[in-house]
N, C-alpha and C positions, 0 to 999 in steps of 0.2 A: 824538657821538663824542668821546672823550677827544682834546683837540688834539695831545697828543704820544704817544698811547697807542692806536693804532687797530688793534692786533694780535690783539686778541681776537677771537674768532670771531663774536660778537654784540656789537652797538655799546653802549659804555658813555659816559658823558658827564661832562666837567668844563667850567666857564665859561671864558672867554677870561680871562687875567690872573690866574688861580688858581695862580701858580708855586710858592707854598709847598706847597699841598696836593698839587700834582702830584709834586713832588719827594718829599714824604713818602710818597706812594703808592709810588713806583718804589723808594724807598729800603727800603721794608718788605716789598713783595710780588713785585716783578718778578723777583728770582732765581728764588724758589720757582715763581712762574707759569710762567716759562721750563720749568723742568725738569718741571712737570706737563704742559704742552703738548706737550713731547718724548716724555714716556712715552705720553700718550694716542695720539699721532700713530703711534708704533710699534706699539702694541696694536691700533689700528683698521687700519692697513694688513695686518699679519700675520693678524690674524682673518678679514677679507674677502677676501684672498687665498686662505686655506685653504678658505673658504667655495665660492669660486668654482671652486677646483681639485675640491673633492669634487662640485660639481654638474656639472663638465664630466666627470669619471670615469663619473658616474651618469647621463650625459644620455639614454641609452637607455631608463631607468626614470623619466623626468620625469613629474611630476604638476602639477597647476595651482599648487600652493603652492611647487614648484620653480621655475616661472616668476618667480612674485612675488619669490621670495628671491633670485633672480639679479639682479634689477633693483634690489632693496634693497640688495642686497651692492655692486653697482656705485654706487649713490648714496651709500652710506656710505664706499666707497672714495674717491668724489670729495670727500667731506667731509674726509679724511685728506690728500689730495693737494692741495687747494687751499685751504680755509680754515685747517686746522690747520698745513701746511707753510708757508705764506705767514706765518702768525702767528708761527711759529718763527722764520724768517728775520728778519722784522722786529722781533722782539723783541731778536735778536742784534745786529742794527744800530742799536738803541735808537729803532726806530720811524722813522727819518729816511727820507723817500721821495726817491730819486734819479732816478727816471724821470719820463715826462711826464703831463700832466694827463690825457689820453685812457687812458693806462695805469693811472692811479689808478681811474678810473671804471670800466674794464673788469674790473679786479681786484674791486672790491666787487660789481659785477654777478655774476660768476662765484661768488664766495664766496656769495652770497644764493642763487643758483641750486642750488648744491650742498646747502646747509641745508634749502631748501624741498623739493628733490626728495626728500630723506631723509624728512623729515616727511610728505610727501605720499604716498610709497610706504607708510608705516605706515597711513595713512588708506584707501589702495587695499586693501591686505589686509583691513583692518576692513569695508570695504563688500563686497568679494567674499565674506567668511565670513558676513556678514549676510544677502546674497541666497541664499546657498547653505542656509542654516538655515532663514530665514523663509519662502523660496520653493523649496521643494526640488523641485517637480514642473515648474517653469519652465526655460527654456533658460538655461545658465550664461552668466554675463556674458563677454564676449570679454576674454580675458587682456590681449592687445597694445592693444586700444583703451582699457581702463582705465589701464593703465601709461602710454601715450602722452599721454593727458589728463593724468595727475599730473606729468609732466615739462614739458609745455606751460604749464600754470597755474604751475610754479615759474619758468619763464622770465618769463611776463608779468607776475606779481607782484612780480618782482625789477626790473622796467625803472625804477621811481621812483630806483633807486640810482645811475642814470647822471645824474640831476640833483642828488640831494642830496649825493654825495660829489665831490670835487674837490681838485686839489693847490693848498695854501695854505702861507703862511709864518706862523711863530709865534716869535717873538724871533729872527728872522733864519734860522731852520731850516725847511725844506720838510717838511710832512707831507701824507698822503693824509686829508683831514679832511671833515668835514660842513660845511655853509653855515650852521648854527645858530650863533648868537652868545651865547647865554646859557640857563641853566636855566629862566628864566621864558619863554622864547619860545614862544608859542602853537603855532607850526608844528611846532618840536622835539617838543612834547608830542603833536600830531597824528600825528607820524611815528612815535614810540615806540608808540603806541596801534595804529597800522597794522601794524607789524612784528609786535607780539606777537599781534595777531588773524590775521594770515594764517600766521605760523609756528607758533603754538601754540594760542590760544583757539578759533578755528574749528576745526582739526583735532581738538582735544581735545573739543569738543562733538559731532562727527560719531562719534569713536570711542567716546564714552561712550553716545550713544544706540544705537549699532549693537550694541554688547556687552551693555547692559542688556536690550535686546530679545532678544538671543541667549540671555542667561541665563534670561530668563521664558520662552522657548519650551522650552528645555531642561528647566525646572523643570515646567512644565505638561505636557510629554510624558515625564514622568520614568518611568512605568511601562514604557514601551517603549524609551526611549534610554538609561536608566542602568541596564541590565541589566549583569551583570559581563563579559559576552563584548564587549558595545560598548564598554565602557570600555577594553577592551585594543586596541581597533581603530586603525588608522592615523588614521581621522578625528578619534577623540578626542584622540590625541596630537598632531595639527595644531592643534586647537582650544586645547589647553593650551599649546602653544609660541607660538601668536599672543598669548594672554593675557599671558604673560610678556614678550614683546616690547613689547606696547603699555604694560604696566606700567612697564617700564625706560625707556620713551619719556617718560611722564608724570613719573615720579620725577626724571629727569635735568633736564627743562625747566621744570617748575612752580616750584621756588625761585628759578632765575634770572629767568623773565619777571615773577614776582610782586615781587620786589625791585626790578627795573628799573623797572616802573611805580610802585612806591611812591617811588622816588628821583626819577623824571620828573615827578610831580606834587606831591609833598610837601617835595622838596629833597634835595640830595645827603647833608646830615648825618643823613637820616631813617633810614638804613641804615649799619650798621657797615661800614667799608671792607674789612676783612679778610674778613667773611663774603661780601661782594658779589664780591670777587674769586675766593673759593673757588667761588662759585654761576657766575661767569662762565666759568670754566675747565670745570666740570662739566657745562655746558649740552650740549656735543656728544658725550658720553660715551655717549648711547645707540647712536651709530653705532660705538662700540667694543665694546659689550656685545651688540648684534644678531648677529654673526656667532657669538659663543661659545655664545649660547642656541641658535642653530640647530643647532651641532655637538653640544651637550649632548643635544638631542633626537634627533638623527639618525645620529650615530656612537656617541656613548658610552652612549646609552640603550639598555636590554635590551629588545628586542622579540620576543615569543614567536611562533613560526610558527603561522599560522592556517590550518585546514582551509578549502576552498571553502565559502562561504556562512557560515562561522562568525562570529558578531557581527553580523550584517546584519539591519537592518530594511528595510522597503520603502523608508523614507525614505532611509536611509543608501545602499543600494544605487543610486538614483536620483542622489544626490548625488555618487556617485563615478563617475559618468561624464564623460568630458571633452569639451570643446567641439571639439577637434582630435585627430587619432589619435595615441595614445600606445602605446609598448611597455610593457606593464605587468608588472613584476617585482618582488617583494617582497624586502626587504632582511632577512637573518637577523640573530638576536641576536649581538651582537658585543660586544667591550670596545674601548677607546680604541686599542689598539696593533694591532689587526687587524680588518678587516671586508671581508666577501665577499658578493657578489650572489648570491641564489639565486632560481631560476624559481618563478613562482606562478600558478595558473590564475587568480587573483583579480586583475582590474584596478582599480587605484586612480587617482583622479584629483583629489586634494584639492589 
């Protein structure tokens, strides 16, 4: 972690004693980075509040994907209210830590939990879609158990933060910093690899395998599944939405973690500082994009009314059964300015 700059939402690092490099970094990027964090914070909070409001208004129509999106929105909102907001405050205070050592450790634990919960919820959605498509005749995965597992893992995998971070002084000023003392410290490199693995690499692999299997399944069953009516169904729209959400997650996180690992193992000078600063700010942007992707597909998207049974194959009908009682009502075609729920005899639970 940068000794004087721990306000980024994901750790970056400088060696102790690199005063000139740190001052150059602050002078060149700190103001721009602060503005960027403020913009991302506002966009993230507004977007996720809008999604939670939409889901609350349509709570009697909720489906499986609505349950997952509720908790993804809560996780993304926590990214805005904990890592981003704290980063913004610390940046305005020039990253000086004025509280206790225990508060420093708890802060970093909470930031890590928020970030991991967001990525874990994306994985949970991918796993649920995988199970629905690959095993359509099996009982659906219980939503709340999958979601609680995602949040529990986020907490457990974040516990090392309590040891790695602590209050310390650098040139007479207190910071919330890591225990690592230099870029060649093998423990620092191991920590970097651990964070990259649990926050991005492992989730990326699980998501990739899940959706490659989904695509292969849909391709192999193309004669039945890709008929025009099915393409207009709620299930197809849900799959497209989750594809976009996962794509945003990969695009936002891959550049940061790639450059972070390169810097960690090849040295600070191996990656341009300005590029790395941009990537580090861009990393939490998936939490800002997710709610607008959901709103685009569920509020602004035009969905044609469907007659009972239209566009359904036997597989689709089985997949759209919920594991818990739902009130099934279809949403009519709307524009962004106005939407209204309409009753439908078709029960959806994607």
